[in-house]
C-alpha positions in Angstrom: 14.1 293.3 91.1 15.0 296.3 88.7 12.0 298.1 89.6 13.0 298.3 93.3 16.4 299.4 92.5 17.4 303.0 91.5 20.1 303.5 88.7 23.2 304.2 90.9 26.6 305.5 89.5 29.5 304.7 91.6 32.2 307.2 91.7 35.7 305.9 93.5 39.1 305.4 92.7 38.8 301.3 92.4 36.4 299.2 90.4 35.1 296.4 92.1 37.7 293.6 92.5 37.4 290.6 95.1 41.3 291.1 96.1 41.1 294.8 97.1 39.4 297.0 99.4 36.7 297.5 96.7 35.0 294.4 97.5 33.4 296.7 100.3 30.9 297.2 97.7 29.4 294.0 98.3 28.0 295.2 101.3 25.9 297.8 98.9 25.4 296.2 95.7 25.3 292.3 96.1 22.5 291.1 94.2 21.8 294.4 92.4 20.8 294.3 88.7 24.2 295.2 87.1 22.1 297.1 84.4 21.4 299.5 87.3 25.0 299.9 88.3 27.7 302.1 86.4 31.0 303.3 87.8 33.4 306.2 87.1 36.9 305.1 88.6 40.6 306.3 88.2 42.7 302.9 88.8 45.0 302.5 86.1 44.2 298.6 85.6 41.5 297.0 83.3 38.5 296.4 85.6 37.2 292.9 85.9 33.7 291.3 85.8 32.0 292.8 89.0 28.8 294.7 90.0 28.4 296.9 87.0 27.3 296.9 83.4 29.5 299.6 82.4 32.7 301.5 83.7 34.2 304.8 82.7 38.1 305.2 83.4 39.9 308.3 83.9 43.6 308.2 85.0 46.2 310.3 86.2 48.4 309.4 83.3 45.8 310.6 80.5 45.0 313.8 82.5 48.5 314.8 82.5 49.1 314.0 79.2 46.2 316.2 78.1 47.7 319.1 80.1 50.6 319.3 77.6 48.9 317.7 74.4 45.4 318.7 73.1 43.3 315.8 71.7 44.4 313.3 74.1 41.5 311.1 75.3 41.2 311.3 79.2 38.4 308.5 79.3 38.1 304.8 78.4 34.6 303.0 78.1 34.4 299.3 79.5 31.2 297.1 79.4 30.7 294.1 81.4 30.6 291.4 78.8 34.1 292.1 77.6 35.8 292.3 80.7 38.5 289.6 82.2 37.1 287.4 85.4 40.0 288.4 87.4 43.1 290.4 87.7 46.4 288.2 87.5 48.2 290.8 89.9 47.7 294.2 91.7 50.4 296.0 89.7 49.4 299.3 88.0 49.2 299.4 84.2 51.4 302.4 83.2 53.2 303.1 80.4 56.6 305.0 80.1 59.5 305.1 82.8 58.5 308.4 83.8 54.9 307.7 84.6 56.1 304.5 86.4 58.0 306.5 88.7 55.3 309.1 89.0 53.0 306.0 90.2 55.5 304.8 92.6 55.7 308.4 94.1 51.9 308.7 94.4 51.8 305.2 96.2 53.9 306.9 99.1 50.8 309.0 100.1 51.7 312.4 101.7 50.4 315.9 101.6 52.4 316.8 98.8 51.4 314.0 96.5 47.9 314.9 97.3 48.3 318.7 96.2 50.3 317.5 93.1 47.5 315.2 92.0 44.9 317.9 92.8 46.8 320.4 90.2 46.9 317.4 87.7 43.0 317.4 87.9 42.4 321.0 88.3 41.5 321.2 84.8 38.1 319.6 84.0 39.8 317.8 81.0 38.0 314.7 82.1 34.5 316.6 81.3 34.6 315.5 77.6 31.6 315.0 75.0 32.3 311.5 75.4 32.2 311.1 79.0 28.9 313.1 79.0 27.2 311.0 76.3 28.3 308.1 78.5 26.5 309.5 81.4 23.2 310.2 79.4 23.3 306.6 78.1 23.2 305.6 81.6 21.0 308.3 83.1 21.9 307.9 86.7 19.2 308.3 89.6 21.7 308.6 92.3 25.4 309.0 92.7 27.4 306.8 95.2 30.4 308.7 96.3 33.2 306.4 97.7 35.3 308.5 99.7 39.0 308.8 99.2 41.7 311.5 100.6 42.0 313.2 96.9 39.9 315.8 95.7 38.8 314.6 92.2 36.5 311.9 93.0 34.4 314.2 95.1 34.6 316.7 92.3 33.2 314.2 89.7 30.4 313.3 92.1 29.3 317.0 92.5 29.4 317.4 89.0 27.5 314.4 87.7 24.9 315.3 90.5 24.2 319.1 89.6 24.0 317.9 85.9 21.4 315.5 86.6 19.7 317.0 89.7 20.1 313.9 91.6 21.2 313.2 95.2 24.6 312.1 96.4 24.9 309.2 98.8 28.4 309.1 100.4 30.2 306.2 101.9 33.5 306.7 104.2 35.3 303.7 105.8 37.8 306.1 107.3 37.8 309.4 109.2 39.1 311.8 106.3 37.7 314.8 107.8 38.3 314.8 111.4 41.3 312.8 111.4 44.6 315.2 111.6 47.9 315.5 113.3 50.4 318.2 114.5 52.7 319.4 111.8 54.9 322.0 110.9 54.8 321.2 107.2 53.2 323.7 105.2 52.4 321.4 102.3 50.3 319.4 105.1 48.4 322.7 106.5 47.6 323.7 102.9 46.3 320.4 101.7 44.2 319.8 105.3 42.7 323.0 104.8 41.8 322.6 101.3 40.6 319.0 101.8 38.2 319.8 104.8 36.7 322.7 102.7 36.4 320.2 100.0 34.4 317.9 102.4 32.3 320.7 103.6 31.2 321.3 100.0 30.4 317.8 99.4 28.3 317.6 102.6 26.4 321.0 102.0 25.2 318.9 98.7 25.2 315.4 100.0 22.5 314.9 102.8 22.9 311.1 103.2 26.0 309.2 104.2 27.0 305.7 105.0 29.8 305.2 107.4 31.7 302.1 108.6 30.6 301.8 112.1 28.0 302.9 114.5 30.9 304.6 116.5 31.4 307.3 113.4 28.1 307.5 112.1 26.6 309.8 115.0 29.5 312.0 114.9 29.1 313.0 111.3 25.3 313.1 111.5 25.9 315.9 114.5 28.7 317.6 112.7 27.4 318.0 109.4 23.6 317.9 109.8 23.2 314.9 107.4 21.2 311.7 107.7 23.7 308.7 108.6 23.5 305.0 108.4 26.1 302.4 109.8 27.4 299.7 107.0 29.4 296.8 108.4 31.4 295.4 105.7 30.2 291.9 104.6 32.3 289.0 103.6 32.2 286.1 101.2 34.2 284.0 103.7 32.2 280.5 104.2 32.1 279.6 107.8 33.7 276.5 108.6 32.2 274.0 111.3 33.5 274.6 114.9 36.8 272.8 115.6 38.9 273.2 118.7 42.3 274.8 118.2 45.1 272.3 117.2 47.0 273.4 120.4 50.2 271.3 119.4 50.5 272.9 116.1 48.0 275.7 115.2 47.7 277.5 111.9 48.1 281.1 112.9 47.2 283.6 110.3 47.0 287.2 109.3 45.8 288.4 106.2 45.7 292.0 105.3 47.1 295.5 105.3 50.8 295.5 107.2 50.9 299.6 107.1 50.0 302.1 109.8 51.8 300.2 112.6 50.1 296.8 111.8 53.7 295.2 111.0 54.9 296.4 114.5 51.9 295.0 116.1 52.3 291.7 114.1 56.0 291.2 115.5 54.7 291.8 118.9 52.2 288.9 118.3 54.9 286.7 116.9 57.4 287.3 119.8 54.5 286.5 122.1 53.8 283.2 120.4 57.2 282.3 120.8 56.9 282.5 124.5 54.0 280.5 124.8 55.6 278.0 122.5 58.7 278.3 120.4 57.3 276.4 117.6 54.2 278.7 117.1 54.7 280.5 113.9 52.8 283.5 112.5 51.9 283.2 108.8 51.4 286.7 107.1 49.6 287.5 103.9 49.7 291.0 102.1 49.7 292.5 98.8 52.4 295.2 100.3 55.0 295.9 97.8 57.0 298.3 99.6 60.1 296.5 101.3 60.2 298.9 104.4 56.9 297.3 105.7 57.6 293.8 105.5 61.6 294.0 105.8 61.4 294.0 109.6 59.7 290.4 109.6 63.1 289.0 108.3 64.3 289.4 111.8 61.7 287.4 113.6 62.4 283.7 112.8 58.7 282.6 113.8 57.0 285.0 111.0 56.5 283.5 107.6 55.8 286.2 104.9 54.0 284.9 101.9 53.2 287.9 100.1 50.3 288.2 97.9 47.8 285.6 97.1 44.3 285.7 95.4 41.5 286.2 97.5 40.0 282.7 96.6 43.2 281.4 98.1 43.1 283.7 101.2 39.7 282.2 101.7 41.0 278.7 101.7 43.7 279.6 104.1 41.3 281.1 106.5 39.2 277.8 106.3 42.2 275.7 107.6 43.5 278.5 110.2 43.0 277.6 114.0 43.7 281.5 115.0 42.9 284.5 112.9 44.7 287.4 113.9 43.3 291.1 113.9 45.7 293.9 114.5 46.2 297.8 114.9 49.0 299.9 115.4 49.8 301.5 118.6 51.7 304.9 117.6 49.7 308.1 117.8 49.9 308.6 113.9 48.7 305.3 113.6 45.6 305.3 115.9 44.7 308.8 114.3 44.5 307.1 110.7 42.8 304.2 112.0 40.7 305.4 114.7 37.3 304.8 113.1 37.9 301.9 110.5 36.5 298.8 110.4 38.2 296.5 107.9 37.0 294.0 105.6 39.3 291.6 107.9 37.2 292.1 110.8 34.0 290.6 108.7 36.3 287.7 107.3 37.2 287.2 110.9 33.7 287.0 112.2 32.6 285.0 109.0 35.4 282.5 109.3 34.4 280.2 112.3 38.2 280.8 113.5 39.0 281.5 117.1 40.2 285.3 116.7 43.0 287.2 118.5 42.5 290.9 118.2 45.7 293.3 119.5 45.7 296.8 119.3 44.8 299.8 121.3 41.2 300.7 122.7 41.1 303.9 120.8 40.8 302.1 117.7 37.3 300.9 116.6 38.0 297.8 115.3 39.5 296.9 118.6 36.7 298.3 120.5 34.1 296.7 118.3 35.9 293.2 118.8 35.8 293.6 122.3 32.2 294.6 122.4 31.4 291.7 120.2 32.5 288.9 122.7 33.5 286.7 119.5 37.4 287.5 119.9 40.1 287.4 122.6 41.3 291.0 122.9 44.6 292.3 124.1 45.2 295.9 124.4 48.9 295.3 126.1 52.2 294.0 124.8 52.9 292.5 128.4 49.5 290.5 128.4 49.9 288.8 125.1 51.4 285.8 126.1 48.7 285.2 128.7 45.9 286.2 126.3 47.3 283.5 123.9 47.3 280.9 126.7 43.7 281.6 127.4 42.6 281.3 123.7 44.4 278.3 123.2 43.7 276.5 126.3 40.0 277.2 127.1 38.0 275.2 124.7 34.5 276.3 126.1 35.8 279.9 125.6 36.7 279.0 121.9 33.0 277.4 121.5 31.2 280.6 123.1 33.1 283.0 120.8 32.3 280.6 117.8 28.6 281.3 118.5 29.0 284.8 119.1 30.6 285.5 116.1 27.5 283.8 114.1 25.2 286.4 116.2 27.2 289.5 115.5 28.0 288.6 111.9 24.3 288.1 111.4 23.0 291.2 113.2 25.6 293.5 111.5 27.4 291.9 108.4 24.7 290.0 106.4 25.4 291.1 103.1 21.6 290.4 102.0 20.4 292.8 104.9 22.8 295.4 104.4 21.9 295.6 100.7 18.1 295.9 101.4 18.7 298.5 104.2 21.1 300.9 101.6 18.4 300.3 98.9 15.7 302.4 101.6 18.1 304.5 102.3 18.3 305.4 98.6 15.0 305.7 98.1 14.8 308.1 101.2 17.5 310.2 99.4 15.9 310.3 96.1 12.8 311.2 97.7 14.1 314.3 99.4 15.8 315.3 96.3 12.7 315.6 94.3 
């Protein structure tokens, strides 16, 4: 109901899209009256129909053009009824060879690219009369900041919150603040110092934050002195009826990101599968378009890399799957990035009804969470993988136990309706404190 909801302005890089990480918004806004939701975003693509009645797009390309030419409009309005139903692909919509090259460079995230982007956005060319008029027309009561590792998203959120004297409720699915590694690169040291100051500035203004698990929410609450809640991401995957694994010819599937060492862990899984049964194949689906991450798969004859497929097709594949694979990387640099992340694939796995094999280091929250859940066979050592796979395929009682446990864990932590109601109450608390 409208009178039960605050008017929330989402500030994040990507608008809602069921094929992308932005579907995490389901855990906060599913069932919201879309007239109470608007979003500012920077992704280059035309948005699709999602949660918001109105959206405002500000891109790197327009910001860079404005630096060199007055009169360039940095913002573009969108309204729900005029949007397409879905994206045909995930490719950036960028004009001109120079800008395409720059976007390709920015996709290879590094301290230098973050600093270059910060320079492009340093002058507030996004703060136009049209943008302010758009804001006034919506008249937000709360800002929802979806954290990224860039500066401009946070700066826009701070501006809006100050302009309307409204609270910020932040969400972070990754540990952007504490995650750090040793480096002699001056670019990294400068970026990390500036970024931490940026986050401190945000949390001096923002007193409410949702984090992706209980493992990180207490850390942020204690360090920043803020109110936190854990929001485990939901899933629209439909649970299939229990069925035993087809041991003779199981469909074994991984769907998701293959960076941060996950590609290497998937190779470990494929090699272990071959030891258990030379006929076992690992099917991998990912929207990764950088060849260096999927090229290693070519040397493993029982990996079938399918590339990107629509999320609707992913849901069908998951429904047919016998073993749903979840992995994390083992290298220190990979652990540092993924330490507190619980991706949408965890919620998909728990929602699916599939038998789940989780492989990765205990330091990663996703692996720790799956072990604690009792809803997966978890392996933390390469040498133990064949034995764990045999346990999973052979023990039908265990398969049924994990199926039932997944129902319990998903209902307690990942149910979208429960999460949305808890989030609404959290927003009310934030708005009450702000007045």
